[in-house]
C-alpha positions in Angstrom: 0.0 0.0 0.0 1.3 3.4 -0.9 2.0 5.9 1.8 0.1 9.1 1.2 2.3 12.2 1.2 0.2 13.9 3.9 0.8 11.0 6.2 4.6 11.0 5.9 5.3 13.4 8.8 2.8 11.6 11.0 4.4 8.2 10.4 7.9 9.6 10.6 9.0 7.6 7.5 11.5 10.3 6.6 13.0 10.3 10.1 13.6 6.6 10.5 17.4 6.0 10.7 19.2 3.3 8.7 22.3 1.3 9.7 24.4 4.4 9.6 22.1 6.2 12.0 20.9 8.7 9.3 17.3 9.1 8.3 16.3 9.5 4.6 15.8 13.3 5.2 19.3 13.5 6.7 20.8 11.6 3.8 19.0 13.9 1.3 20.2 17.1 3.0 23.7 15.8 3.5 24.2 14.8 -0.1 22.5 18.0 -1.4 25.1 20.1 0.6 28.0 18.0 -0.8 26.6 18.5 -4.3 26.3 22.2 -3.9 29.8 22.5 -2.4 31.5 21.0 -5.5 29.2 22.6 -8.1 31.5 25.6 -8.8 34.5 23.3 -9.3 32.8 21.0 -11.7 31.4 24.0 -13.6 35.0 25.4 -14.0 36.2 22.0 -15.3 33.4 22.0 -17.8 34.1 25.5 -19.0 37.8 24.9 -19.5 37.1 21.7 -21.5 34.7 23.7 -23.7 37.3 26.5 -24.2 35.6 29.1 -22.0 38.7 30.2 -20.1 39.1 33.0 -17.6 40.9 36.1 -19.0 41.2 38.0 -15.8 45.0 38.2 -16.5 44.4 40.3 -19.7 46.3 43.6 -19.5 44.7 47.0 -19.9 46.7 47.5 -23.0 45.2 44.3 -24.5 41.7 45.6 -23.7 42.4 49.0 -25.3 43.9 47.4 -28.4 41.3 44.7 -29.1 38.3 45.7 -27.0 35.8 42.8 -27.3 37.4 41.3 -30.4 39.1 38.5 -28.4 36.7 38.5 -25.4 36.5 34.7 -25.5 40.1 34.2 -26.7 41.6 30.8 -25.8 43.9 28.3 -27.5 42.3 25.3 -25.9 44.5 22.3 -25.1 42.2 20.9 -22.3 40.0 19.1 -24.8 43.0 17.8 -26.7 44.5 16.0 -23.6 41.1 14.6 -22.6 40.1 13.4 -26.0 43.4 11.9 -26.7 43.1 9.7 -23.6 39.4 9.0 -24.1 40.0 7.7 -27.6 42.3 5.0 -26.3 39.6 3.3 -24.1 37.2 1.1 -26.0 35.3 -1.8 -24.4 35.1 -4.8 -26.8 33.5 -7.4 -24.5 32.8 -8.7 -21.0 34.4 -12.1 -20.1 32.6 -13.9 -17.2 35.4 -15.9 -15.5 39.0 -16.2 -16.3 38.4 -19.6 -17.8 36.0 -18.2 -20.5 37.9 -17.9 -23.8 35.8 -15.2 -25.2 33.3 -12.5 -24.2 30.0 -13.5 -22.8 27.1 -13.1 -25.3 24.5 -12.3 -22.6 26.6 -9.6 -21.2 27.3 -8.2 -24.6 23.6 -8.2 -25.4 22.9 -6.1 -22.3 25.8 -3.8 -23.3 24.5 -3.3 -26.8 20.9 -2.9 -25.9 21.8 0.0 -23.6 23.9 1.7 -26.2 27.0 1.5 -24.1 29.3 1.4 -27.1 28.8 5.1 -27.2 27.6 5.8 -23.7 30.7 4.1 -22.1 32.9 6.5 -24.1 30.9 9.5 -22.7 31.2 8.0 -19.2 35.0 7.9 -19.5 35.2 11.4 -20.9 33.0 12.9 -18.2 35.1 11.1 -15.6 38.3 12.6 -17.1 36.8 16.1 -17.0 35.0 16.0 -13.6 36.9 13.2 -11.8 33.9 10.9 -11.9 30.7 9.9 -13.7 28.1 7.3 -12.7 26.2 4.3 -14.1 22.6 3.8 -12.8 21.2 0.3 -13.1 17.4 -0.3 -12.9 14.5 -2.2 -14.5 13.7 -1.2 -18.1 10.1 -0.4 -18.8 10.2 -2.5 -21.9 10.8 -5.6 -19.9 8.1 -7.9 -18.5 7.7 -9.7 -15.2 8.8 -13.0 -16.7 11.6 -11.5 -18.8 12.9 -8.3 -17.0 15.4 -6.2 -18.8 18.2 -4.1 -17.3 18.4 -0.4 -18.0 21.8 1.2 -17.6 22.1 5.0 -17.9 25.1 7.2 -17.6 24.7 10.1 -15.1 26.5 13.4 -14.9 28.4 14.3 -11.7 26.6 17.6 -11.8 23.3 15.8 -11.2 24.3 12.7 -9.2 26.5 12.2 -6.1 27.3 9.1 -4.1 28.7 8.5 -0.7 30.7 5.3 0.1 31.1 3.6 3.4 33.9 4.8 5.6 35.0 1.2 6.4 34.8 0.1 2.7 35.0 2.7 0.0 33.9 0.2 -2.6 30.5 0.0 -1.0 28.1 2.7 -1.9 26.0 3.8 1.1 23.7 6.2 -0.6 23.2 8.2 -3.8 21.3 11.3 -4.7 20.2 12.4 -8.2 18.8 15.9 -8.7 17.8 17.5 -11.9 15.6 20.1 -13.5 12.6 18.7 -15.5 11.2 20.0 -18.7 8.2 21.3 -16.8 10.4 23.7 -14.8 10.2 21.7 -11.6 13.1 20.2 -9.8 13.2 16.5 -9.1 15.2 14.6 -6.5 15.7 10.8 -5.9 17.5 9.3 -3.0 18.8 5.7 -3.5 19.3 3.6 -0.3 19.8 -0.1 0.0 16.3 -0.7 1.2 14.2 2.0 -0.3 14.2 4.7 -3.0 12.7 8.1 -2.1 11.4 10.6 -4.8 10.7 14.3 -4.3 9.6 17.2 -6.5 9.8 20.9 -5.8 6.7 22.7 -4.5 7.0 25.2 -7.3 9.0 25.8 -10.5 12.7 26.6 -10.1 14.1 29.5 -12.1 17.5 29.8 -10.4 20.2 27.3 -9.5 19.4 23.8 -8.4 22.1 24.2 -5.8 20.0 26.7 -3.8 17.4 26.0 -1.2 14.5 24.0 -2.6 11.3 23.1 -0.8 10.6 19.4 -1.5 7.4 17.4 -1.4 7.0 13.6 -2.0 6.7 12.8 -5.7 4.1 10.0 -5.7 3.4 8.2 -8.9 0.1 6.3 -9.3 0.5 2.6 -9.0 4.0 3.0 -7.4 4.8 2.6 -3.7 6.3 5.5 -1.8 8.9 5.0 -0.8 9.7 2.4 -3.5 11.3 -0.8 -2.2 14.7 -1.5 -3.6 14.6 -5.1 -4.7 18.3 -5.1 -5.4 19.1 -4.5 -1.7 22.1 -2.4 -2.8 22.4 1.1 -4.1 22.0 0.7 -7.9 24.6 3.3 -8.7 28.2 2.6 -9.6 30.8 5.4 -9.7 33.4 5.5 -12.4 36.3 7.4 -10.9 39.2 8.7 -12.9 42.7 8.0 -11.4 41.2 7.3 -8.0 42.9 7.9 -4.7 41.7 7.0 -1.3 39.6 10.2 -1.1 38.1 9.9 -4.6 38.8 10.6 -8.2 41.0 13.3 -9.7 40.1 15.4 -12.7 42.5 15.5 -15.7 41.5 19.2 -16.2 42.7 20.2 -12.7 46.4 19.9 -13.5 46.0 21.5 -16.9 44.3 24.7 -15.9 47.4 26.6 -14.6 49.4 25.8 -17.7 46.4 26.7 -19.9 46.1 30.1 -18.2 49.8 30.7 -18.6 49.7 29.8 -22.3 46.7 32.1 -22.9 48.6 35.0 -21.2 51.7 34.5 -23.3 49.5 34.4 -26.5 47.8 37.6 -25.4 51.2 39.3 -24.7 52.3 38.2 -28.2 49.1 39.7 -29.7 49.8 43.0 -27.9 53.4 43.0 -29.1 52.4 42.3 -32.7 49.9 45.2 -32.5 52.1 47.9 -30.9 55.7 46.8 -31.4 55.7 44.7 -34.5 55.6 47.9 -36.7 58.8 49.9 -36.6 58.3 53.2 -34.7 59.8 56.3 -36.4 61.4 59.3 -34.8 62.3 62.8 -36.2 64.3 65.7 -34.8 64.8 69.3 -36.1 61.2 69.8 -37.2 59.4 73.0 -36.3 55.8 72.1 -36.3 53.5 75.2 -36.7 50.8 75.7 -34.1 47.3 77.1 -34.4 47.4 80.7 -33.0 44.0 80.2 -31.4 44.3 76.8 -29.8 48.1 76.5 -29.7 47.7 72.9 -30.9 50.0 71.4 -33.6 48.6 72.0 -37.0 50.1 68.7 -38.3 50.0 65.4 -36.5 53.2 63.3 -37.2 51.7 59.9 -36.7 53.6 56.8 -37.9 51.6 54.5 -40.2 52.1 52.3 -43.2 50.4 54.8 -45.5 52.0 58.0 -44.1 55.1 59.9 -45.3 57.1 62.4 -43.3 58.8 65.3 -45.1 60.6 68.4 -44.0 62.1 71.4 -45.8 64.6 72.0 -43.0 68.0 70.6 -44.0 68.8 70.0 -40.3 65.9 67.6 -39.9 66.9 64.0 -39.1 64.8 60.9 -39.4 65.2 57.4 -37.9 63.4 54.4 -36.5 63.4 52.1 -33.5 63.9 48.4 -33.8 60.9 46.1 -33.8 60.0 43.6 -31.1 61.2 40.1 -31.9 58.1 37.8 -31.5 60.3 34.7 -31.7 60.8 34.9 -27.9 57.1 34.4 -27.5 57.2 31.3 -29.7 60.0 29.8 -27.7 58.0 30.4 -24.4 54.9 28.8 -25.9 56.9 25.8 -26.9 58.3 25.5 -23.4 54.8 25.7 -21.9 53.6 22.9 -24.3 56.6 20.8 -23.2 55.5 21.1 -19.6 51.9 20.2 -20.6 53.2 17.1 -22.5 55.1 16.0 -19.4 52.2 16.6 -17.0 49.5 14.9 -19.2 51.6 12.1 -21.0 50.2 13.4 -24.3 52.4 12.5 -27.2 54.2 15.6 -28.6 52.9 15.1 -32.2 49.4 15.9 -30.9 50.7 19.4 -30.3 52.7 19.4 -33.5 55.9 20.3 -31.4 58.3 18.7 -33.8 56.4 19.5 -37.0 56.2 15.9 -38.1 54.3 12.7 -37.3 56.5 9.9 -36.2 56.2 6.3 -37.4 57.5 2.9 -36.6 59.6 2.6 -33.4 59.6 6.4 -33.0 55.8 6.4 -32.8 55.8 3.6 -30.3 58.3 5.4 -28.0 56.4 8.7 -28.3 53.1 7.1 -27.3 54.4 4.8 -24.6 53.5 7.1 -21.7 50.0 7.6 -23.0 49.5 3.9 -23.5 50.6 3.2 -19.9 48.2 5.9 -18.7 45.3 4.5 -20.6 46.0 1.0 -19.3 46.0 2.3 -15.7 42.7 4.2 -16.3 41.2 1.0 -17.9 42.1 -1.0 -14.8 39.9 1.2 -12.5 37.1 1.7 -15.0 37.1 -2.0 -15.7 36.3 -2.8 -12.1 33.3 -0.4 -12.2 32.0 -1.9 -15.5 32.2 -5.4 -14.0 30.0 -4.2 -11.0 27.6 -2.6 -13.5 27.2 -5.9 -15.3 26.7 -7.8 -12.1 23.8 -5.5 -11.1 22.4 -5.8 -14.7 22.4 -9.6 -14.4 20.7 -9.3 -11.0 17.9 -7.2 -12.5 17.4 -9.7 -15.2 17.2 -12.6 -12.7 20.5 -14.3 -13.8 21.8 -14.8 -10.3 24.5 -17.2 -11.5 26.1 -14.6 -13.7 25.6 -11.9 -11.1 27.6 -14.0 -8.6 30.7 -14.3 -10.9 33.5 -12.4 -9.1 36.3 -13.0 -11.6 34.7 -11.3 -14.6 36.9 -9.2 -16.9 36.4 -6.3 -19.3 38.0 -6.9 -22.7 39.5 -3.7 -23.9 40.4 -2.7 -27.4 44.1 -2.1 -28.3 45.5 0.9 -26.4 48.2 1.4 -29.0 48.3 2.7 -32.6 50.3 0.0 -34.4 51.9 -0.3 -37.8 49.7 -2.7 -39.8 52.7 -4.4 -41.5 54.6 -5.0 -38.2 51.4 -6.2 -36.6 50.6 -8.6 -39.3 54.2 -10.0 -39.2 53.9 -10.5 -35.4 50.6 -12.3 -35.7 51.9 -14.6 -38.4 54.8 -15.6 -36.1 52.4 -16.2 -33.2 50.3 -18.4 -35.5 53.4 -20.5 -36.3 53.9 -21.3 -32.6 50.3 -22.4 -32.2 48.3 -19.4 -31.0 44.6 -20.0 -31.9 43.1 -17.9 -34.6 40.5 -16.3 -32.4 43.2 -15.2 -30.0 45.0 -13.5 -32.9 41.8 -11.7 -33.8 41.7 -10.3 -30.3 45.3 -9.3 -30.3 44.8 -7.5 -33.6 42.1 -5.4 -31.9 38.9 -6.7 -33.5 35.8 -6.0 -31.4 33.7 -8.8 -30.0 31.0 -8.2 -32.6 33.5 -8.4 -35.4 34.9 -11.7 -34.0 31.5 -13.2 -33.8 30.8 -12.2 -37.4 34.1 -13.7 -38.5 33.2 -17.0 -36.8 29.8 -17.0 -38.5 31.3 -16.3 -41.9 33.9 -19.0 -41.5 31.2 -21.6 -40.6 29.2 -20.5 -43.7 32.1 -20.9 -46.1 32.4 -24.3 -47.9 35.3 -26.5 -46.8 38.4 -26.0 -48.9 39.0 -28.7 -51.7 41.3 -31.6 -50.8 44.9 -30.8 -51.5 46.2 -32.7 -54.5 49.6 -34.1 -54.0 50.6 -33.4 -57.6 50.1 -29.7 -57.0 52.6 -29.8 -54.2 55.3 -32.3 -55.3 54.6 -33.0 -58.9 53.3 -36.3 -60.4 54.4 -39.5 -58.7 56.9 -41.7 -60.7 55.6 -44.6 -62.7 55.7 -48.0 -61.1 58.1 -49.4 -63.6 60.6 -46.8 -62.8 60.7 -47.5 -59.1 64.0 -48.9 -58.1 64.4 -51.5 -55.3 66.7 -49.9 -52.7 68.2 -53.4 -52.0 69.2 -53.7 -55.6 71.3 -50.6 -55.4 73.4 -51.9 -52.6 77.0 -53.0 -53.5 77.4 -56.7 -54.0 73.7 -57.3 -54.7 71.3 -59.1 -52.4 72.6 -61.4 -49.7 
């Protein structure tokens, strides 16, 4: 039986503590405050990735020279470093158990049905930017009671926050999702192991969701309030980037200081090119006539590309100052990019530092730091995706698969390899007995491609029998065969 909203305060449902000693209302308020406290930081990371950088260091001379021409000026390298790393992470399958030779079909069906080929890439990128993203697992409305389907959605850290247990940071105690609906009302959902609580704002929200909002229970017809959580665990899995004991770390955080410095140097170079790139002229010995009424010079000796100075006085001398060398700015920009490369493990050719794209062993050496970084990120993301799949199997009633603790994410190749060298290496592996399907995986084919190759191989007719004559030539006639014993010295014994 659903609990009517007007009865909630009377029955003290929102004040009943859980195992942590906190009530649902206390959990909601606590997570709301944490979400509001980090909102400004996450917004800053978002803006820097999008190229909306702070220009508070712009000089007054820059403003006078260019006004609002370069108001949103930025040479953005934040997105380059994030995208370069994100492109190296591609999930090709989920293996249930170390003894399973290939990816599990049921797991891959769930993955494909939820569009996680693309959504997983978004989850990784958002985690790189904001230190974490989240996967929410629940029942899909398209499923039935007899055949339930798992729904997996990727949630933004701006709208969802989790809190893990102090004694075990891998265990999620509670999660809060808060968002603005299309109708202008704010919505809030609290996920606890036993129940899920839903609220809606009393009125439409015009300002920030991080402000004070008056909540009322959001009761849906035919749905219990609070809704029992049949999974008995919080159905939210955080995907943390480069996690430490206190949480994930944003890739953008370490880039911002270098990005600001780079923008400042570029602005200084723009000012120098405007004011000091053109050679300034000087003149002496010129008597400029003045207006008898205003006492102002009647001729303005301004230096410009289309102006010529002349004087009838033979004592007049003309000269020019040297122009500013902009090469110093170029050297400083290159130095900043070198530091950015070292801090982010981004290969130099992505910034075009050397002016050419390496190949062969030079490419392998240049990309080695990025490959190791991608492998480390995949290690942590893989653990999260394995937990997501266990929850998905639990939703679909496959308790056996949900109980597998030695599952493994199959990742695509982290390296960009030379096709000729790769083919040669695979041929050598085949010669020592490595199975064909394993070679497909080593080459980097996805799970879907491998399954298609297997089906195509089964549909092909068997190869024709090998004719000996095509290999060794025709066999000698019987009459020409010589008895080996007859060729021995002295004849037969």
